[in-house]
N, C-alpha and C positions, 0 to 999 in steps of 0.2 A: 097612610103614613102614620107612624107612631107619634103620639103627643105626650110630652113629658111635663112634669110639674116639679117645682123647686120650692121647698119650704125653708124657713129660717127660725132660729131660736137664739135669743140673747140672754145670757145669764150674767147678772151683776153680783158683786159681793153681797149686797143686801138681799137680793132674791135668793141667792144660794143659801143664806142663813135660814130662810123660810122654806127651803126645799122646793123652790118654784123657779120659773123663768120670769124675766122682767118683761119680755116681749116675744111674741111668736106669730107666725102667719105664713101666707103664701107670698113668695117672691115672684114667681111666674106660674102660669097655668097654660095648658095647650101650646107648649113651646116645642120647637124643633130640638133635636139632640144637641146641635151646635149651640143654640141659645141657652139650653139648660146647663151644659158643661161650662159655658162662660159665666153664667150666674153663680154656679156652685163654686167655681174657682176664684170668683171675685172677692172671696174672703181674704185673699192675699193682698194686704195693703201695707203701706209703710208704717201704719200706726200699731201694727201687731207684731208679735214675735214669731212670725212664720206659721206654718201649719203644724198643729199639734198631733193630729191623727186623721187618718182616712180609713173608714171601715164600712163593711156591708151590714145590712140589718140582721143577717143570720148566716150560719155556715152553709157550705155547699154552693151550688151554682144557680139556685132559683131564689136568690135574695130579692127583696121588694124595693129596697132603696139603698143608696150609698151616701154616707154622711162625711162631710169634711168639717173638721173642727179646727178653728184657728187658735193661736196662742193668745195670751192676755193682752188687751189693749193697755198700753203703758199709762195713759192718763187716768183712766177710769177703773181699770181692773175688770172690765167687761170681757166676756168671751162669746163669740158668735159661732154657731154651727149652721151649715146649710146642707139640706138633703135633696138629692136627685131621686125622684120617684119614677120607677120604671113601669110602663104599662104591662098588664098581664100577658098580652100576646107576644111580647118580645121573647125570643128563644133563649135558652140557657147559654148557648155559645155566644150570642150577641150581648147578653148580660156580662159575661166574662170579658168581652172586648171593651165594653163601656167601663168596667171596673179598671181594666188595664190603662185606658186613656186617662182616668182620674188618678192613677198612681197607687191603686190597691195592690199590695204585694201578694203573690201566690196565684195569680191568674195568668 
């Protein structure tokens, strides 16, 4: 069974001025696809202005991760992104299915 990882990065107005992130790390490791998708989509909260973008790491069907970036948090101006990292042995067709489940257009 494939094991997925989810990473996160939070950019604040202050860290953006320095060209850096405020906080980053692993949200999950060795997760099932269901757990990983839930963790990536949990960036959708009432504190943010929805999802800003969903994109793959590169063009084509052999991308390595899918990133979901939320809108700005109203109170702090922070923005969080979460990336679902896909194991190497997952086929291109299954990568496209995963992208479709997350809402990536064109797959």
